[in-house]
N, CA, C and O atoms as a GROMACS GRO file, in nm:
protein
  572
    1MET      N    1  -1.161   0.101  -2.391
    1MET     CA    2  -1.276   0.197  -2.318
    1MET      C    3  -1.260   0.154  -2.200
    1MET      O    4  -1.256   0.034  -2.174
    2SER      N    5  -1.246   0.281  -2.082
    2SER     CA    6  -1.285   0.220  -1.935
    2SER      C    7  -1.425   0.208  -1.897
    2SER      O    8  -1.502   0.299  -1.929
    3ALA      N    9  -1.464   0.114  -1.836
    3ALA     CA   10  -1.590   0.118  -1.777
    3ALA      C   11  -1.588   0.182  -1.647
    3ALA      O   12  -1.697   0.185  -1.591
    4LEU      N   13  -1.474   0.244  -1.575
    4LEU     CA   14  -1.486   0.275  -1.455
    4LEU      C   15  -1.513   0.394  -1.423
    4LEU      O   16  -1.467   0.486  -1.491
    5PRO      N   17  -1.602   0.421  -1.297
    5PRO     CA   18  -1.692   0.562  -1.277
    5PRO      C   19  -1.539   0.683  -1.209
    5PRO      O   20  -1.544   0.739  -1.100
    6ILE      N   21  -1.420   0.696  -1.307
    6ILE     CA   22  -1.329   0.779  -1.288
    6ILE      C   23  -1.298   0.802  -1.447
    6ILE      O   24  -1.313   0.720  -1.537
    7THR      N   25  -1.248   0.942  -1.458
    7THR     CA   26  -1.162   0.911  -1.546
    7THR      C   27  -1.019   0.910  -1.523
    7THR      O   28  -0.974   0.989  -1.441
    8PRO      N   29  -0.929   0.819  -1.593
    8PRO     CA   30  -0.790   0.727  -1.528
    8PRO      C   31  -0.706   0.858  -1.616
    8PRO      O   32  -0.711   0.913  -1.726
    9VAL      N   33  -0.632   0.864  -1.491
    9VAL     CA   34  -0.501   0.954  -1.544
    9VAL      C   35  -0.378   0.832  -1.578
    9VAL      O   36  -0.300   0.830  -1.673
   10TYR      N   37  -0.391   0.743  -1.475
   10TYR     CA   38  -0.306   0.609  -1.570
   10TYR      C   39  -0.352   0.520  -1.499
   10TYR      O   40  -0.410   0.520  -1.390
   11THR      N   41  -0.298   0.387  -1.619
   11THR     CA   42  -0.326   0.281  -1.585
   11THR      C   43  -0.214   0.222  -1.546
   11THR      O   44  -0.114   0.281  -1.588
   12GLY      N   45  -0.186   0.100  -1.463
   12GLY     CA   46  -0.075  -0.009  -1.494
   12GLY      C   47  -0.165  -0.127  -1.537
   12GLY      O   48  -0.280  -0.158  -1.504
   13ILE      N   49  -0.075  -0.183  -1.621
   13ILE     CA   50  -0.158  -0.341  -1.676
   13ILE      C   51  -0.032  -0.462  -1.659
   13ILE      O   52   0.073  -0.495  -1.715
   14VAL      N   53  -0.090  -0.489  -1.583
   14VAL     CA   54   0.013  -0.630  -1.530
   14VAL      C   55  -0.114  -0.735  -1.541
   14VAL      O   56  -0.229  -0.729  -1.497
   15THR      N   57  -0.034  -0.846  -1.630
   15THR     CA   58  -0.116  -0.979  -1.641
   15THR      C   59  -0.021  -1.070  -1.556
   15THR      O   60   0.099  -1.090  -1.572
   16VAL      N   61  -0.127  -1.133  -1.440
   16VAL     CA   62  -0.065  -1.270  -1.407
   16VAL      C   63  -0.140  -1.431  -1.493
   16VAL      O   64  -0.242  -1.476  -1.545
   17THR      N   65  -0.004  -1.463  -1.456
   17THR     CA   66  -0.071  -1.606  -1.497
   17THR      C   67  -0.002  -1.724  -1.407
   17THR      O   68   0.115  -1.726  -1.368
   18GLY      N   69  -0.126  -1.841  -1.379
   18GLY     CA   70  -0.061  -1.934  -1.267
   18GLY      C   71  -0.113  -1.856  -1.108
   18GLY      O   72  -0.082  -1.911  -1.003
   19GLY      N   73  -0.182  -1.744  -1.108
   19GLY     CA   74  -0.180  -1.738  -1.002
   19GLY      C   75  -0.106  -1.708  -0.892
   19GLY      O   76  -0.007  -1.640  -0.918
   20ARG      N   77  -0.119  -1.734  -0.794
   20ARG     CA   78  -0.030  -1.741  -0.692
   20ARG      C   79   0.096  -1.825  -0.677
   20ARG      O   80   0.177  -1.807  -0.586
   21LYS      N   81   0.106  -1.906  -0.761
   21LYS     CA   82   0.223  -1.932  -0.786
   21LYS      C   83   0.263  -1.945  -0.983
   21LYS      O   84   0.278  -2.039  -1.060
   22GLY      N   85   0.267  -1.816  -0.994
   22GLY     CA   86   0.293  -1.763  -1.150
   22GLY      C   87   0.386  -1.651  -1.148
   22GLY      O   88   0.472  -1.622  -1.065
   23LYS      N   89   0.348  -1.591  -1.264
   23LYS     CA   90   0.409  -1.506  -1.309
   23LYS      C   91   0.343  -1.370  -1.319
   23LYS      O   92   0.223  -1.384  -1.343
   24ALA      N   93   0.375  -1.265  -1.311
   24ALA     CA   94   0.326  -1.148  -1.344
   24ALA      C   95   0.452  -1.058  -1.462
   24ALA      O   96   0.574  -1.069  -1.459
   25LEU      N   97   0.392  -0.997  -1.531
   25LEU     CA   98   0.447  -0.953  -1.604
   25LEU      C   99   0.356  -0.790  -1.642
   25LEU      O  100   0.234  -0.793  -1.658
   26SER      N  101   0.429  -0.665  -1.653
   26SER     CA  102   0.340  -0.585  -1.669
   26SER      C  103   0.351  -0.503  -1.843
   26SER      O  104   0.452  -0.531  -1.907
   27SER      N  105   0.282  -0.438  -1.888
   27SER     CA  106   0.280  -0.442  -2.020
   27SER      C  107   0.410  -0.350  -2.071
   27SER      O  108   0.457  -0.365  -2.184
   28ASP      N  109   0.462  -0.256  -1.980
   28ASP     CA  110   0.572  -0.249  -2.009
   28ASP      C  111   0.708  -0.265  -2.003
   28ASP      O  112   0.804  -0.207  -2.053
   29GLY      N  113   0.680  -0.418  -1.884
   29GLY     CA  114   0.772  -0.473  -1.920
   29GLY      C  115   0.894  -0.426  -1.773
   29GLY      O  116   1.013  -0.456  -1.777
   30ARG      N  117   0.846  -0.368  -1.684
   30ARG     CA  118   0.948  -0.317  -1.601
   30ARG      C  119   0.920  -0.424  -1.440
   30ARG      O  120   0.996  -0.450  -1.347
   31LEU      N  121   0.769  -0.464  -1.470
   31LEU     CA  122   0.728  -0.580  -1.366
   31LEU      C  123   0.774  -0.676  -1.424
   31LEU      O  124   0.738  -0.682  -1.542
   32ASP      N  125   0.869  -0.792  -1.374
   32ASP     CA  126   0.829  -0.887  -1.451
   32ASP      C  127   0.967  -1.011  -1.374
   32ASP      O  128   1.089  -1.026  -1.378
   33LEU      N  129   0.829  -1.084  -1.300
   33LEU     CA  130   0.898  -1.143  -1.171
   33LEU      C  131   0.767  -1.257  -1.120
   33LEU      O  132   0.646  -1.235  -1.117
   34GLU      N  133   0.831  -1.365  -1.089
   34GLU     CA  134   0.704  -1.478  -1.077
   34GLU      C  135   0.707  -1.446  -0.900
   34GLU      O  136   0.782  -1.386  -0.823
   35VAL      N  137   0.546  -1.546  -0.887
   35VAL     CA  138   0.546  -1.467  -0.778
   35VAL      C  139   0.461  -1.617  -0.682
   35VAL      O  140   0.399  -1.713  -0.728
   36GLY      N  141   0.489  -1.587  -0.558
   36GLY     CA  142   0.471  -1.743  -0.502
   36GLY      C  143   0.356  -1.746  -0.369
   36GLY      O  144   0.270  -1.658  -0.360
   37LEU      N  145   0.364  -1.839  -0.287
   37LEU     CA  146   0.251  -1.824  -0.222
   37LEU      C  147   0.366  -1.784  -0.091
   37LEU      O  148   0.482  -1.818  -0.117
   38PRO      N  149   0.346  -1.716   0.045
   38PRO     CA  150   0.454  -1.678   0.140
   38PRO      C  151   0.506  -1.808   0.229
   38PRO      O  152   0.465  -1.917   0.267
   39ASP      N  153   0.619  -1.728   0.235
   39ASP     CA  154   0.673  -1.852   0.324
   39ASP      C  155   0.616  -1.908   0.443
   39ASP      O  156   0.673  -2.006   0.491
   40ALA      N  157   0.514  -1.864   0.500
   40ALA     CA  158   0.463  -1.950   0.609
   40ALA      C  159   0.350  -2.046   0.558
   40ALA      O  160   0.289  -2.126   0.629
   41SER      N  161   0.336  -2.029   0.440
   41SER     CA  162   0.214  -2.140   0.369
   41SER      C  163   0.233  -2.199   0.285
   41SER      O  164   0.158  -2.234   0.194
   42GLY      N  165   0.409  -2.230   0.317
   42GLY     CA  166   0.456  -2.339   0.217
   42GLY      C  167   0.576  -2.286   0.099
   42GLY      O  168   0.657  -2.364   0.047
   43GLY      N  169   0.569  -2.156   0.075
   43GLY     CA  170   0.638  -2.102  -0.067
   43GLY      C  171   0.773  -2.097  -0.079
   43GLY      O  172   0.854  -2.105   0.013
   44PRO      N  173   0.802  -2.078  -0.226
   44PRO     CA  174   0.950  -2.090  -0.251
   44PRO      C  175   0.987  -1.972  -0.244
   44PRO      O  176   1.039  -1.938  -0.350
   45HIS      N  177   0.986  -1.884  -0.160
   45HIS     CA  178   1.070  -1.766  -0.173
   45HIS      C  179   1.089  -1.700  -0.277
   45HIS      O  180   1.197  -1.676  -0.331
   46GLN      N  181   0.917  -1.646  -0.331
   46GLN     CA  182   0.877  -1.544  -0.390
   46GLN      C  183   0.838  -1.422  -0.380
   46GLN      O  184   0.785  -1.393  -0.272
   47THR      N  185   0.847  -1.336  -0.464
   47THR     CA  186   0.750  -1.230  -0.412
   47THR      C  187   0.617  -1.263  -0.386
   47THR      O  188   0.571  -1.351  -0.458
   48ASN      N  189   0.548  -1.218  -0.306
   48ASN     CA  190   0.405  -1.291  -0.291
   48ASN      C  191   0.301  -1.132  -0.327
   48ASN      O  192   0.332  -1.014  -0.336
   49PRO      N  193   0.192  -1.197  -0.336
   49PRO     CA  194   0.041  -1.082  -0.362
   49PRO      C  195   0.078  -0.943  -0.232
   49PRO      O  196   0.090  -0.823  -0.258
   50GLU      N  197   0.090  -1.008  -0.100
   50GLU     CA  198   0.073  -0.903   0.002
   50GLU      C  199   0.206  -0.856  -0.017
   50GLU      O  200   0.214  -0.754   0.053
   51GLN      N  201   0.293  -0.871  -0.062
   51GLN     CA  202   0.464  -0.778  -0.050
   51GLN      C  203   0.350  -0.708  -0.180
   51GLN      O  204   0.255  -0.649  -0.130
   52LEU      N  205   0.352  -0.709  -0.267
   52LEU     CA  206   0.329  -0.660  -0.410
   52LEU      C  207   0.213  -0.528  -0.320
   52LEU      O  208   0.254  -0.418  -0.284
   53PHE      N  209   0.076  -0.576  -0.300
   53PHE     CA  210   0.033  -0.489  -0.227
   53PHE      C  211   0.102  -0.396  -0.148
   53PHE      O  212   0.106  -0.284  -0.199
   54GLY      N  213   0.163  -0.409  -0.032
   54GLY     CA  214   0.232  -0.346   0.085
   54GLY      C  215   0.317  -0.206  -0.012
   54GLY      O  216   0.304  -0.083  -0.004
   55ALA      N  217   0.409  -0.296  -0.104
   55ALA     CA  218   0.490  -0.182  -0.149
   55ALA      C  219   0.362  -0.057  -0.254
   55ALA      O  220   0.399   0.058  -0.278
   56GLY      N  221   0.238  -0.102  -0.294
   56GLY     CA  222   0.202  -0.007  -0.350
   56GLY      C  223   0.145   0.116  -0.255
   56GLY      O  224   0.156   0.238  -0.266
   57TYR      N  225   0.083   0.037  -0.163
   57TYR     CA  226  -0.001   0.157  -0.068
   57TYR      C  227   0.122   0.221   0.006
   57TYR      O  228   0.137   0.342  -0.014
   58ALA      N  229   0.222   0.152   0.100
   58ALA     CA  230   0.308   0.218   0.117
   58ALA      C  231   0.365   0.381   0.065
   58ALA      O  232   0.379   0.489   0.122
   59ALA      N  233   0.392   0.315  -0.113
   59ALA     CA  234   0.394   0.382  -0.198
   59ALA      C  235   0.292   0.551  -0.231
   59ALA      O  236   0.312   0.672  -0.243
   60CYS      N  237   0.229   0.493  -0.230
   60CYS     CA  238   0.110   0.598  -0.259
   60CYS      C  239   0.084   0.640  -0.099
   60CYS      O  240   0.047   0.757  -0.099
   61PHE      N  241   0.087   0.607  -0.013
   61PHE     CA  242   0.060   0.693   0.136
   61PHE      C  243   0.183   0.787   0.157
   61PHE      O  244   0.164   0.896   0.211
   62GLY      N  245   0.279   0.758   0.127
   62GLY     CA  246   0.396   0.838   0.105
   62GLY      C  247   0.412   0.977   0.027
   62GLY      O  248   0.451   1.092   0.048
   63SER      N  249   0.364   0.903  -0.071
   63SER     CA  250   0.312   1.042  -0.159
   63SER      C  251   0.195   1.148  -0.093
   63SER      O  252   0.194   1.270  -0.080
   64ALA      N  253   0.125   1.073  -0.067
   64ALA     CA  254  -0.009   1.137   0.004
   64ALA      C  255   0.121   1.202   0.123
   64ALA      O  256   0.215   1.233   0.050
   65VAL      N  257   0.143   1.219   0.206
   65VAL     CA  258   0.199   1.249   0.316
   65VAL      C  259   0.271   1.360   0.227
   65VAL      O  260   0.235   1.466   0.279
   66GLN      N  261   0.339   1.384   0.140
   66GLN     CA  262   0.457   1.488   0.100
   66GLN      C  263   0.331   1.562   0.051
   66GLN      O  264   0.316   1.673   0.104
   67SER      N  265   0.247   1.528  -0.031
   67SER     CA  266   0.161   1.624  -0.130
   67SER      C  267   0.048   1.710   0.000
   67SER      O  268   0.000   1.823  -0.011
   68ILE      N  269   0.035   1.637   0.086
   68ILE     CA  270  -0.002   1.690   0.227
   68ILE      C  271   0.066   1.840   0.265
   68ILE      O  272   0.014   1.952   0.266
   69ALA      N  273   0.163   1.808   0.288
   69ALA     CA  274   0.323   1.861   0.378
   69ALA      C  275   0.327   1.974   0.282
   69ALA      O  276   0.314   2.089   0.325
   70ARG      N  277   0.347   1.949   0.134
   70ARG     CA  278   0.334   2.073   0.017
   70ARG      C  279   0.240   2.183   0.028
   70ARG      O  280   0.255   2.305   0.025
   71ARG      N  281   0.129   2.100   0.042
   71ARG     CA  282   0.012   2.228   0.040
   71ARG      C  283  -0.002   2.308   0.162
   71ARG      O  284  -0.027   2.429   0.156
   72GLN      N  285   0.016   2.235   0.289
   72GLN     CA  286   0.084   2.358   0.424
   72GLN      C  287   0.203   2.391   0.452
   72GLN      O  288   0.247   2.425   0.562
   73LYS      N  289   0.288   2.376   0.293
   73LYS     CA  290   0.391   2.495   0.305
   73LYS      C  291   0.495   2.414   0.433
   73LYS      O  292   0.584   2.481   0.486
   74LEU      N  293   0.476   2.283   0.470
   74LEU     CA  294   0.523   2.249   0.617
   74LEU      C  295   0.675   2.173   0.543
   74LEU      O  296   0.669   2.087   0.455
   75GLU      N  297   0.815   2.231   0.607
   75GLU     CA  298   0.890   2.154   0.531
   75GLU      C  299   0.930   2.018   0.647
   75GLU      O  300   0.948   2.029   0.768
   76ILE      N  301   0.937   1.897   0.567
   76ILE     CA  302   0.948   1.796   0.646
   76ILE      C  303   1.088   1.738   0.574
   76ILE      O  304   1.155   1.785   0.483
   77GLY      N  305   1.105   1.614   0.654
   77GLY     CA  306   1.210   1.520   0.603
   77GLY      C  307   1.168   1.422   0.537
   77GLY      O  308   1.057   1.419   0.484
   78GLU      N  309   1.278   1.301   0.532
   78GLU     CA  310   1.245   1.179   0.472
   78GLU      C  311   1.065   1.120   0.543
   78GLU      O  312   1.029   1.119   0.661
   79VAL      N  313   0.986   1.077   0.417
   79VAL     CA  314   0.926   0.976   0.520
   79VAL      C  315   0.924   0.857   0.464
   79VAL      O  316   0.906   0.852   0.342
   80ALA      N  317   0.942   0.728   0.545
   80ALA     CA  318   0.932   0.602   0.566
   80ALA      C  319   0.829   0.540   0.633
   80ALA      O  320   0.789   0.539   0.750
   81ILE      N  321   0.789   0.480   0.513
   81ILE     CA  322   0.665   0.348   0.571
   81ILE      C  323   0.671   0.247   0.518
   81ILE      O  324   0.678   0.215   0.400
   82THR      N  325   0.667   0.166   0.658
   82THR     CA  326   0.654  -0.015   0.633
   82THR      C  327   0.553  -0.058   0.641
   82THR      O  328   0.508  -0.041   0.754
   83SER      N  329   0.468  -0.124   0.559
   83SER     CA  330   0.409  -0.159   0.576
   83SER      C  331   0.380  -0.324   0.584
   83SER      O  332   0.444  -0.397   0.509
   84HIS      N  333   0.280  -0.380   0.676
   84HIS     CA  334   0.262  -0.493   0.728
   84HIS      C  335   0.137  -0.546   0.647
   84HIS      O  336   0.031  -0.515   0.700
   85VAL      N  337   0.127  -0.610   0.546
   85VAL     CA  338  -0.024  -0.687   0.492
   85VAL      C  339  -0.018  -0.818   0.553
   85VAL      O  340   0.078  -0.896   0.555
   86SER      N  341  -0.104  -0.827   0.592
   86SER     CA  342  -0.154  -0.996   0.660
   86SER      C  343  -0.256  -1.062   0.583
   86SER      O  344  -0.345  -0.991   0.535
   87LEU      N  345  -0.258  -1.197   0.560
   87LEU     CA  346  -0.328  -1.266   0.520
   87LEU      C  347  -0.410  -1.331   0.596
   87LEU      O  348  -0.342  -1.427   0.633
   88GLY      N  349  -0.539  -1.343   0.655
   88GLY     CA  350  -0.628  -1.446   0.678
   88GLY      C  351  -0.703  -1.500   0.701
   88GLY      O  352  -0.736  -1.546   0.591
   89LYS      N  353  -0.780  -1.544   0.781
   89LYS     CA  354  -0.951  -1.542   0.769
   89LYS      C  355  -1.014  -1.452   0.879
   89LYS      O  356  -0.948  -1.404   0.971
   90THR      N  357  -1.125  -1.437   0.864
   90THR     CA  358  -1.268  -1.386   0.951
   90THR      C  359  -1.307  -1.484   1.031
   90THR      O  360  -1.279  -1.604   1.032
   91GLN      N  361  -1.399  -1.393   1.123
   91GLN     CA  362  -1.436  -1.491   1.161
   91GLN      C  363  -1.579  -1.585   1.122
   91GLN      O  364  -1.650  -1.661   1.188
   92ASN      N  365  -1.580  -1.535   0.978
   92ASN     CA  366  -1.701  -1.624   0.899
   92ASN      C  367  -1.615  -1.725   0.831
   92ASN      O  368  -1.660  -1.801   0.745
   93GLU      N  369  -1.459  -1.724   0.881
   93GLU     CA  370  -1.340  -1.812   0.753
   93GLU      C  371  -1.317  -1.828   0.637
   93GLU      O  372  -1.272  -1.913   0.560
   94GLU      N  373  -1.388  -1.646   0.639
   94GLU     CA  374  -1.333  -1.625   0.436
   94GLU      C  375  -1.191  -1.511   0.450
   94GLU      O  376  -1.148  -1.428   0.530
   95TRP      N  377  -1.156  -1.567   0.327
   95TRP     CA  378  -1.019  -1.477   0.368
   95TRP      C  379  -1.026  -1.332   0.344
   95TRP      O  380  -1.118  -1.303   0.269
   96SER      N  381  -0.957  -1.234   0.385
   96SER     CA  382  -0.928  -1.136   0.399
   96SER      C  383  -0.776  -1.030   0.428
   96SER      O  384  -0.704  -1.061   0.523
   97LEU      N  385  -0.753  -0.956   0.373
   97LEU     CA  386  -0.640  -0.878   0.430
   97LEU      C  387  -0.661  -0.771   0.554
   97LEU      O  388  -0.760  -0.712   0.597
   98GLY      N  389  -0.547  -0.773   0.586
   98GLY     CA  390  -0.523  -0.636   0.702
   98GLY      C  391  -0.416  -0.566   0.721
   98GLY      O  392  -0.312  -0.632   0.722
   99VAL      N  393  -0.404  -0.439   0.740
   99VAL     CA  394  -0.255  -0.358   0.687
   99VAL      C  395  -0.210  -0.256   0.846
   99VAL      O  396  -0.292  -0.232   0.936
  100GLU      N  397  -0.135  -0.232   0.846
  100GLU     CA  398  -0.048  -0.184   0.927
  100GLU      C  399   0.070  -0.099   0.874
  100GLU      O  400   0.187  -0.138   0.863
  101LEU      N  401   0.022   0.022   0.845
  101LEU     CA  402   0.149   0.121   0.834
  101LEU      C  403   0.169   0.201   0.875
  101LEU      O  404   0.104   0.306   0.875
  102HIS      N  405   0.331   0.160   0.954
  102HIS     CA  406   0.400   0.199   1.024
  102HIS      C  407   0.512   0.318   0.976
  102HIS      O  408   0.617   0.296   0.916
  103ILE      N  409   0.446   0.487   1.034
  103ILE     CA  410   0.493   0.590   0.936
  103ILE      C  411   0.634   0.641   0.988
  103ILE      O  412   0.705   0.570   1.060
  104LYS      N  413   0.655   0.716   0.965
  104LYS     CA  414   0.823   0.784   1.026
  104LYS      C  415   0.799   0.904   0.939
  104LYS      O  416   0.778   0.870   0.822
  105VAL      N  417   0.796   1.032   0.959
  105VAL     CA  418   0.823   1.154   0.925
  105VAL      C  419   0.888   1.233   0.950
  105VAL      O  420   0.854   1.334   1.010
  106ALA      N  421   1.016   1.204   0.905
  106ALA     CA  422   1.137   1.304   1.002
  106ALA      C  423   1.140   1.477   0.971
  106ALA      O  424   1.128   1.513   0.854
  107GLY      N  425   1.154   1.561   1.058
  107GLY     CA  426   1.200   1.701   1.051
  107GLY      C  427   1.072   1.767   1.150
  107GLY      O  428   1.064   1.886   1.180
  108ILE      N  429   0.970   1.657   1.193
  108ILE     CA  430   0.865   1.784   1.246
  108ILE      C  431   0.848   1.651   1.362
  108ILE      O  432   0.900   1.540   1.378
  109ALA      N  433   0.743   1.738   1.430
  109ALA     CA  434   0.716   1.664   1.582
  109ALA      C  435   0.620   1.544   1.559
  109ALA      O  436   0.589   1.502   1.448
  110ARG      N  437   0.577   1.496   1.671
  110ARG     CA  438   0.516   1.358   1.619
  110ARG      C  439   0.387   1.421   1.640
  110ARG      O  440   0.328   1.389   1.536
  111ALA      N  441   0.298   1.497   1.715
  111ALA     CA  442   0.184   1.515   1.668
  111ALA      C  443   0.174   1.636   1.567
  111ALA      O  444   0.090   1.725   1.577
  112GLN      N  445   0.248   1.631   1.490
  112GLN     CA  446   0.215   1.733   1.356
  112GLN      C  447   0.226   1.601   1.288
  112GLN      O  448   0.139   1.585   1.203
  113ALA      N  449   0.339   1.468   1.309
  113ALA     CA  450   0.348   1.402   1.220
  113ALA      C  451   0.241   1.348   1.224
  113ALA      O  452   0.216   1.298   1.115
  114GLU      N  453   0.149   1.329   1.311
  114GLU     CA  454   0.014   1.232   1.318
  114GLU      C  455  -0.116   1.351   1.255
  114GLU      O  456  -0.216   1.299   1.206
  115GLU      N  457  -0.108   1.510   1.259
  115GLU     CA  458  -0.196   1.535   1.187
  115GLU      C  459  -0.196   1.509   1.016
  115GLU      O  460  -0.292   1.470   0.948
  116LEU      N  461  -0.057   1.544   0.969
  116LEU     CA  462  -0.033   1.490   0.837
  116LEU      C  463  -0.113   1.319   0.793
  116LEU      O  464  -0.189   1.287   0.701
  117VAL      N  465  -0.075   1.271   0.865
  117VAL     CA  466  -0.104   1.115   0.853
  117VAL      C  467  -0.234   1.098   0.828
  117VAL      O  468  -0.272   1.031   0.732
  118ALA      N  469  -0.317   1.160   0.915
  118ALA     CA  470  -0.466   1.145   0.917
  118ALA      C  471  -0.534   1.236   0.808
  118ALA      O  472  -0.647   1.215   0.764
  119ALA      N  473  -0.443   1.352   0.767
  119ALA     CA  474  -0.481   1.451   0.644
  119ALA      C  475  -0.494   1.299   0.467
  119ALA      O  476  -0.569   1.259   0.378
  120ALA      N  477  -0.348   1.280   0.534
  120ALA     CA  478  -0.292   1.193   0.427
  120ALA      C  479  -0.409   1.072   0.410
  120ALA      O  480  -0.440   1.039   0.296
  121ASP      N  481  -0.449   1.032   0.484
  121ASP     CA  482  -0.539   0.883   0.480
  121ASP      C  483  -0.667   0.915   0.430
  121ASP      O  484  -0.743   0.829   0.386
  122LYS      N  485  -0.706   1.090   0.437
  122LYS     CA  486  -0.802   1.119   0.317
  122LYS      C  487  -0.788   1.107   0.160
  122LYS      O  488  -0.891   1.091   0.094
  123ILE      N  489  -0.664   1.114   0.098
  123ILE     CA  490  -0.686   1.185  -0.012
  123ILE      C  491  -0.617   1.050  -0.055
  123ILE      O  492  -0.663   1.014  -0.164
  124CYS      N  493  -0.510   0.954   0.001
  124CYS     CA  494  -0.438   0.852  -0.069
  124CYS      C  495  -0.581   0.731  -0.095
  124CYS      O  496  -0.662   0.687  -0.013
  125PRO      N  497  -0.567   0.705  -0.241
  125PRO     CA  498  -0.578   0.627  -0.314
  125PRO      C  499  -0.673   0.521  -0.252
  125PRO      O  500  -0.794   0.501  -0.238
  126TYR      N  501  -0.509   0.444  -0.211
  126TYR     CA  502  -0.537   0.329  -0.157
  126TYR      C  503  -0.619   0.299  -0.040
  126TYR      O  504  -0.688   0.198  -0.030
  127SER      N  505  -0.605   0.431   0.086
  127SER     CA  506  -0.679   0.471   0.155
  127SER      C  507  -0.825   0.449   0.112
  127SER      O  508  -0.890   0.371   0.181
  128TYR      N  509  -0.890   0.512  -0.002
  128TYR     CA  510  -1.021   0.556   0.001
  128TYR      C  511  -1.053   0.384  -0.041
  128TYR      O  512  -1.165   0.357   0.002
  129ALA      N  513  -1.005   0.295  -0.092
  129ALA     CA  514  -1.059   0.199  -0.140
  129ALA      C  515  -0.998   0.075  -0.071
  129ALA      O  516  -0.974  -0.026  -0.137
  130THR      N  517  -0.978   0.081   0.038
  130THR     CA  518  -0.979  -0.002   0.176
  130THR      C  519  -1.023   0.068   0.264
  130THR      O  520  -0.999   0.017   0.374
  131ARG      N  521  -1.094   0.192   0.273
  131ARG     CA  522  -1.192   0.190   0.410
  131ARG      C  523  -1.353   0.138   0.335
  131ARG      O  524  -1.424   0.130   0.234
  132GLY      N  525  -1.334   0.107   0.502
  132GLY     CA  526  -1.454  -0.009   0.495
  132GLY      C  527  -1.458  -0.141   0.442
  132GLY      O  528  -1.571  -0.188   0.434
  133ASN      N  529  -1.360  -0.217   0.402
  133ASN     CA  530  -1.294  -0.307   0.306
  133ASN      C  531  -1.240  -0.432   0.423
  133ASN      O  532  -1.276  -0.547   0.448
  134ILE      N  533  -1.176  -0.377   0.455
  134ILE     CA  534  -1.080  -0.414   0.517
  134ILE      C  535  -1.007  -0.314   0.661
  134ILE      O  536  -0.997  -0.191   0.655
  135VAL      N  537  -0.957  -0.406   0.792
  135VAL     CA  538  -0.878  -0.322   0.893
  135VAL      C  539  -0.742  -0.253   0.841
  135VAL      O  540  -0.648  -0.319   0.798
  136VAL      N  541  -0.743  -0.103   0.849
  136VAL     CA  542  -0.591  -0.006   0.807
  136VAL      C  543  -0.597   0.060   0.959
  136VAL      O  544  -0.686   0.116   1.021
  137GLN      N  545  -0.469   0.028   0.987
  137GLN     CA  546  -0.417   0.069   1.082
  137GLN      C  547  -0.278   0.132   1.054
  137GLN      O  548  -0.183   0.079   0.998
  138LEU      N  549  -0.291   0.295   1.122
  138LEU     CA  550  -0.170   0.380   1.055
  138LEU      C  551  -0.113   0.414   1.216
  138LEU      O  552  -0.191   0.446   1.306
  139ILE      N  553  -0.015   0.406   1.229
  139ILE     CA  554   0.082   0.379   1.357
  139ILE      C  555   0.181   0.456   1.304
  139ILE      O  556   0.252   0.409   1.215
  140VAL      N  557   0.211   0.649   1.374
  140VAL     CA  558   0.269   0.708   1.374
  140VAL      C  559   0.440   0.681   1.468
  140VAL      O  560   0.424   0.692   1.589
  141GLU      N  561   0.551   0.658   1.437
  141GLU     CA  562   0.656   0.623   1.499
  141GLU      C  563   0.773   0.775   1.512
  141GLU      O  564   0.755   0.866   1.430
  142ASP      N  565   0.822   0.782   1.557
  142ASP     CA  566   0.931   0.851   1.586
  142ASP      C  567   1.051   0.837   1.470
  142ASP      O  568   1.101   0.728   1.439
  143ALA      N  569   1.086   0.955   1.416
  143ALA     CA  570   1.163   0.959   1.248
  143ALA      C  571   1.328   0.952   1.344
  143ALA      O  572   1.435   0.951   1.283
   0.00000   0.00000   0.00000
């Protein structure tokens, strides 16, 4: 039974052993990979937590953009999001993340894409979770 103040619709379960130099395995076996330090930190060229977070955020945000477009009955083309998740230290020497989402929405004008992105930012669960906790920049680019 969950102690979360939400009613879960889905719960992804992943067990990581060994921390940043370990193994990640989902309960359904679909995710099964070695994780490591980023290459810049002497990592062994394995998937790292920042990449996993970036993939999740980009996928979720892309779905939020598509959802807003459907609600507005707006025909759009492909939504492509490239995430840049940075690991670094704050001015207080504490570890933190920073995110840039580079967003391209095909089939509509840039101004319209910017409106869609702003609306998507309000409904995306990852945006909600990060809001006020880490710096996130949403950068709309021409598709």
